[in-house]
matplotlib code that plots the C-alpha trace (Angstrom):
import matplotlib.pyplot as plt

x = [55.4, 51.7, 50.6, 48.5, 44.6, 42.5, 38.3, 36.6, 33.5, 31.7, 31.2, 29.6, 32.9, 34.2, 34.8, 34.5, 37.6, 38.8, 37.3, 33.9, 33.9, 35.1, 32.0, 29.9, 31.3, 30.3, 27.1, 24.3, 21.4, 17.6, 14.6, 14.0, 10.7, 9.4, 11.3, 13.8, 17.5, 19.6, 21.8, 18.9, 17.6, 20.5, 21.2, 17.4, 17.5, 21.2, 20.1, 16.9, 18.5, 21.5, 18.4, 16.0, 13.4, 11.1, 12.5, 13.8, 13.8, 16.9, 15.8, 18.3, 18.7, 18.4, 15.1, 13.8, 13.3, 12.8, 9.9, 8.4, 8.6, 6.4, 4.0, 3.4, 2.7, 1.0, -2.0, -2.8, -3.4, -1.2, 1.2, 4.9, 7.0, 10.0, 13.5, 14.4, 17.7, 16.6, 17.6, 13.8, 13.0, 16.0, 16.8, 14.2, 12.5, 10.0, 8.9, 6.5, 4.5, 5.0, 4.4, 2.5, 0.3, 1.8, 2.3, 6.1, 5.9, 9.2, 10.6, 14.4, 16.3, 19.5, 22.5, 20.1, 18.8, 15.2, 13.2, 10.5, 9.0, 9.1, 6.6, 4.1, 0.6, 1.9, -0.6, -3.3, -6.9, -9.3, -11.3, -12.0, -10.5, -6.9, -4.5, -3.7, -0.8, 0.6, 4.6, 7.7, 10.7, 14.3, 17.7, 20.9, 23.6, 22.4, 24.1, 23.5, 24.6, 28.4, 26.8, 25.8, 25.3, 21.3, 20.7, 19.9, 17.3, 16.0, 15.6, 13.6, 11.4, 10.6, 9.5, 7.8, 5.6, 4.7, 3.7, 1.8, -0.3, -1.0, 1.6, 4.4, 7.8, 10.8, 14.4, 16.4, 19.4, 21.4, 24.6, 23.2, 26.1, 28.4, 26.4, 26.3, 30.4, 30.4, 28.2, 29.0, 25.0, 23.8, 22.0, 19.2, 18.9, 18.7, 16.1, 13.7, 12.2, 10.7, 8.1, 10.7, 14.4, 16.0, 19.7, 22.3, 25.0, 26.9, 28.2, 30.6, 30.0, 31.7, 29.4, 28.4, 24.7, 21.6, 19.6, 17.6, 14.1, 13.8, 10.2, 7.3, 6.3, 3.5, 5.0, 7.4, 4.9, 3.4, 6.6, 7.7, 4.2, 5.1, 8.8, 6.9, 5.2, 8.4, 10.2, 12.4, 11.6, 14.6, 15.8, 19.2, 19.8, 22.2, 24.9, 24.7, 23.2, 26.2, 28.5, 26.2, 26.3, 30.1, 29.9, 27.9, 30.2, 33.2, 33.0, 31.0, 33.9, 36.0, 34.2, 35.7, 38.7, 37.2, 36.2, 39.6, 40.6, 38.2, 39.2, 42.9, 41.1, 39.2, 42.3, 44.2, 41.0, 41.4, 44.8, 44.6, 43.7, 40.8, 38.6, 36.7, 34.7, 31.1, 29.5, 32.9, 32.8, 33.1, 31.3, 31.4, 33.3, 32.0, 33.7, 31.9, 34.0, 33.6, 35.8, 36.3, 34.3, 37.9, 40.0, 38.0, 35.0, 34.0, 34.4, 37.7, 38.5, 37.8, 39.5, 42.9, 42.5, 41.7, 45.2, 46.9, 44.9, 42.3, 38.8, 35.8, 32.7, 31.4, 28.0, 27.2, 29.1, 30.9, 30.6, 32.7, 32.2, 35.0, 33.7, 35.8, 35.5, 37.6, 39.2, 40.9, 43.5, 45.0, 48.0, 45.8, 43.8, 47.1, 48.2, 45.0, 45.4, 48.7, 46.9, 44.8, 46.5, 48.7, 45.9, 44.5, 48.0, 48.1, 44.8, 46.0, 48.6, 46.4, 47.7, 44.3, 43.9, 43.0, 39.7, 37.7, 34.3, 33.1, 30.1, 27.1, 26.3]
y = [-23.3, -23.1, -26.8, -28.5, -27.7, -30.5, -29.8, -32.0, -30.0, -32.2, -35.1, -32.6, -30.6, -32.8, -32.3, -34.5, -36.5, -35.7, -39.2, -38.0, -34.8, -36.7, -38.9, -35.5, -33.7, -36.9, -37.4, -38.9, -36.0, -36.0, -34.0, -35.6, -34.4, -35.6, -38.9, -39.7, -38.7, -41.9, -41.1, -40.4, -43.7, -45.7, -44.1, -44.8, -48.3, -48.9, -47.6, -49.2, -52.3, -51.7, -51.0, -54.1, -51.7, -52.1, -48.4, -44.9, -41.0, -38.6, -35.4, -32.5, -33.2, -35.4, -33.1, -33.2, -37.2, -36.9, -34.8, -36.3, -39.5, -38.5, -36.4, -39.5, -41.7, -39.0, -36.7, -33.1, -33.6, -37.2, -37.6, -39.6, -41.3, -40.1, -40.3, -36.6, -35.9, -37.0, -34.6, -34.6, -33.1, -30.9, -29.7, -29.3, -26.6, -28.7, -28.9, -31.8, -28.8, -26.0, -28.0, -30.9, -30.1, -33.1, -33.3, -35.3, -36.9, -37.6, -39.9, -39.7, -42.5, -43.7, -42.5, -41.9, -45.5, -46.3, -49.0, -51.0, -50.4, -47.0, -46.9, -49.1, -47.7, -44.6, -44.6, -42.8, -44.3, -43.7, -41.1, -37.4, -35.2, -37.0, -36.9, -39.9, -42.1, -43.1, -43.3, -44.4, -42.5, -44.3, -42.2, -44.8, -43.4, -41.2, -37.9, -35.8, -39.5, -39.1, -41.8, -44.2, -47.2, -48.4, -52.0, -53.9, -56.7, -53.4, -51.6, -54.9, -55.5, -51.2, -52.0, -55.2, -53.6, -50.9, -52.9, -55.0, -52.1, -50.4, -48.0, -47.2, -47.0, -44.8, -44.8, -41.6, -43.6, -40.2, -42.3, -45.7, -46.7, -45.8, -48.3, -51.1, -50.6, -50.5, -53.6, -55.9, -56.1, -55.5, -52.3, -54.6, -56.1, -52.7, -51.5, -54.5, -53.2, -50.3, -48.9, -46.3, -45.7, -42.2, -42.4, -39.2, -39.1, -36.0, -37.2, -40.1, -41.0, -37.7, -36.9, -32.6, -33.1, -35.7, -37.9, -40.8, -41.9, -45.4, -47.9, -49.4, -48.3, -47.3, -44.9, -43.5, -42.5, -40.6, -38.9, -38.0, -35.6, -34.5, -33.6, -31.8, -29.7, -29.1, -27.8, -30.4, -31.9, -31.1, -31.1, -32.4, -33.4, -36.5, -33.9, -34.1, -37.6, -38.5, -37.9, -39.8, -42.9, -42.7, -42.5, -45.5, -47.4, -46.5, -45.1, -47.9, -49.9, -47.0, -45.5, -48.1, -46.1, -43.3, -45.2, -45.9, -42.9, -41.8, -43.8, -41.9, -38.8, -40.6, -41.8, -38.2, -36.9, -39.7, -38.8, -34.9, -33.2, -31.5, -33.0, -36.2, -38.5, -38.0, -40.6, -42.5, -45.2, -44.2, -46.3, -44.7, -41.5, -38.8, -37.8, -35.8, -34.6, -32.2, -29.4, -28.6, -25.3, -24.5, -25.3, -23.3, -22.6, -25.0, -21.9, -21.1, -24.7, -24.4, -21.4, -23.0, -25.2, -23.2, -21.5, -25.5, -25.6, -28.1, -27.1, -28.9, -27.5, -26.0, -27.2, -25.9, -23.9, -27.1, -29.6, -29.7, -32.6, -33.9, -36.0, -38.0, -38.1, -39.3, -35.8, -36.6, -39.5, -41.3, -38.6, -35.5, -37.7, -38.2, -34.7, -33.2, -36.3, -34.5, -30.7, -31.7, -32.7, -29.7, -27.1, -28.5, -27.7, -24.3, -23.3, -25.1, -22.9, -20.1, -19.3, -18.1, -18.1, -14.8, -13.6, -15.2, -14.9, -19.2, -19.6, -21.5, -24.2]
z = [104.1, 105.6, 106.8, 105.1, 105.3, 106.7, 106.6, 108.7, 109.2, 107.8, 104.6, 102.4, 101.5, 98.9, 95.7, 92.6, 91.8, 88.0, 87.1, 88.4, 86.5, 83.8, 84.3, 84.9, 81.7, 79.3, 81.0, 78.5, 79.1, 78.3, 79.9, 83.6, 83.7, 80.5, 82.2, 79.5, 80.7, 80.3, 83.2, 85.9, 84.5, 85.4, 88.2, 89.8, 88.7, 90.1, 93.3, 93.5, 92.8, 95.8, 98.4, 97.1, 96.1, 93.2, 91.9, 93.0, 91.9, 91.8, 94.2, 94.8, 98.4, 101.2, 103.2, 100.1, 99.8, 103.5, 103.7, 100.3, 102.2, 105.0, 102.4, 101.0, 103.5, 106.1, 104.8, 106.5, 110.2, 110.8, 112.7, 112.4, 115.2, 115.3, 117.3, 119.7, 117.9, 113.9, 111.0, 110.3, 113.3, 113.7, 110.8, 108.0, 109.4, 110.5, 106.7, 107.5, 109.4, 106.8, 103.7, 104.6, 107.7, 109.5, 113.3, 114.7, 118.1, 119.0, 121.5, 123.2, 122.5, 124.0, 121.9, 118.9, 119.8, 120.1, 121.5, 121.0, 124.8, 124.3, 121.2, 122.4, 123.7, 121.0, 118.5, 119.0, 119.2, 115.9, 117.7, 115.9, 118.4, 117.7, 115.0, 113.3, 113.6, 110.2, 110.4, 112.0, 111.2, 111.8, 111.2, 110.1, 110.7, 113.3, 112.7, 115.9, 117.9, 116.0, 113.5, 115.2, 114.1, 115.1, 116.3, 113.3, 115.1, 117.0, 113.7, 112.6, 115.8, 115.6, 112.0, 112.0, 115.1, 113.1, 110.0, 112.6, 114.1, 110.2, 110.1, 107.7, 108.1, 106.6, 106.6, 106.8, 105.1, 104.4, 105.9, 105.3, 103.2, 106.1, 108.7, 105.5, 105.9, 109.7, 110.0, 106.7, 106.8, 103.4, 102.3, 100.8, 104.6, 106.1, 103.7, 103.6, 107.0, 105.3, 102.9, 101.9, 101.9, 101.4, 100.6, 99.9, 97.8, 99.0, 101.9, 102.4, 98.4, 97.6, 94.2, 94.5, 94.7, 95.2, 97.3, 96.3, 97.5, 97.2, 97.3, 95.6, 92.2, 93.9, 96.7, 93.9, 91.9, 94.5, 95.2, 91.6, 91.8, 94.9, 93.8, 90.8, 93.5, 96.0, 92.9, 92.5, 89.0, 86.7, 83.2, 81.8, 85.2, 84.1, 84.3, 88.3, 88.4, 86.7, 89.1, 92.1, 89.7, 89.6, 93.4, 93.3, 91.2, 92.8, 96.3, 98.5, 99.6, 100.3, 103.4, 105.6, 105.1, 106.7, 109.6, 109.9, 109.9, 112.6, 114.9, 114.6, 115.4, 118.6, 119.5, 119.4, 121.5, 124.0, 124.4, 125.1, 128.3, 129.1, 126.2, 125.9, 123.4, 123.7, 122.9, 124.2, 121.0, 117.6, 115.1, 111.6, 110.1, 112.7, 116.1, 118.7, 121.5, 124.1, 125.8, 129.2, 130.2, 132.7, 128.9, 126.5, 124.5, 121.9, 119.1, 121.1, 120.5, 116.8, 116.3, 117.4, 115.6, 112.3, 113.0, 112.6, 109.0, 110.8, 110.5, 112.4, 113.4, 116.7, 117.5, 120.7, 123.3, 124.2, 121.8, 118.7, 115.8, 113.2, 110.3, 108.0, 104.4, 100.6, 100.9, 104.0, 103.2, 106.5, 106.4, 106.6, 109.7, 111.1, 111.1, 112.6, 115.4, 116.3, 116.3, 118.3, 122.0, 120.7, 120.6, 123.9, 125.7, 124.0, 125.3, 129.1, 128.9, 128.4, 124.7, 122.9, 119.4, 117.1, 117.5, 115.0, 113.9, 113.6, 111.1, 112.3, 109.6]

ax = plt.figure().add_subplot(projection="3d")
ax.plot(x, y, z, "-o")
ax.set_aspect("equal")
plt.show()
C-alpha cells in the first residue's frame, strides 16, 4: 500500500469540501455586472463587516484586487512604496507598470518588515521632473518571508506617517486571516490603518476562487469601474462566491490548526542534518528551509520527498517551501515530519532520487 499523499506546495491546492460544494450547488445567483447577484452581495457585505470597511468588491484573484487598488490610488506617472520582497512587486508581472503606468519604489525590509525610519525622506518633492509619490503598500502575512506577521505597532506607525504626509495606504492581506489567527488582533483592527485592503478566499480559507477588495464607498465604486476594464466583471458569479462565503462562515477559526501543523514540520526540520529553517521562527502556516548544497539541491530534495508522496516547492537552488492548509490534518503533517529527516539522511548517505522534472510554479 502506498503512503498517503501530503501536498504542502501551497495553501492554494485545497479542494472544496462536500459542505462547500453543496453551498456552491445551491447558490442563489443573479447577474453581478448588473448588480443583482444576492450571493455576491452577501459575501461583499460580510467581508466589509469583518474588515471594518464601508463596502467590498469580489474579484477573480488577489493579483487583480492588488492591481486595482494601486490603480485607484495612483495615476500614470505616480509611484508607490513597497517592501522589496512583496507579492505586488515580485509576482504580478509588474502589472502596475504594464496596466496603469505606475512605478514602484522598493525598500529592503528585514524579514519582510519595514521600519518607519527607512521611509522618511522617500516622498518626492513636488517637482515636474519627478514622479509623484502617492501610496504605501504593505503585505501581511508576508509570503516571501515565510508567512511573517507584521508587527502591529510598526504597521500603525507607518500608516499614520503615510496619511500625515498625504499618502494613501493599501494592505495586501492575501493571508491577513492567518495574521489574525496568529496575533489575536482582529481583521478590523489590522485594516483600520489602510485605505484599501485585499483579502484572499482561495488560500487558507479553502475556497476555490476569488479575492475581495475592501474600502470606502468612493474607492470601491472606482474599483468596480477598473474591474470591468481589467475583465473581472462576471455574471452569475454567485456560483463561486458561495464557496468564499462558506469559507468566511466556517473556516476562519480553524486557521490555528494550520499554524500548529506548521510547527510540527518546523520541528522536523530542526531535527534533521543538512537542512535548517530560514527564517528560524515560523509565525503562521508557511515553513521555509534551506538545504546544504553539499547534501543536495533543493530540487533533488523535493524530488526525494515526492518519492515518499510528500510534495513541497523548490523556490531556488537551496530553498524549499512547505505550506500547511485545511487539506492536511495533524496526521498528514506528522507523516511529512517523519519523511523530512528520513530524506535528509538518505541524501547524506548518497541515495539519490530518480531523475525528476520539478515544475516551477
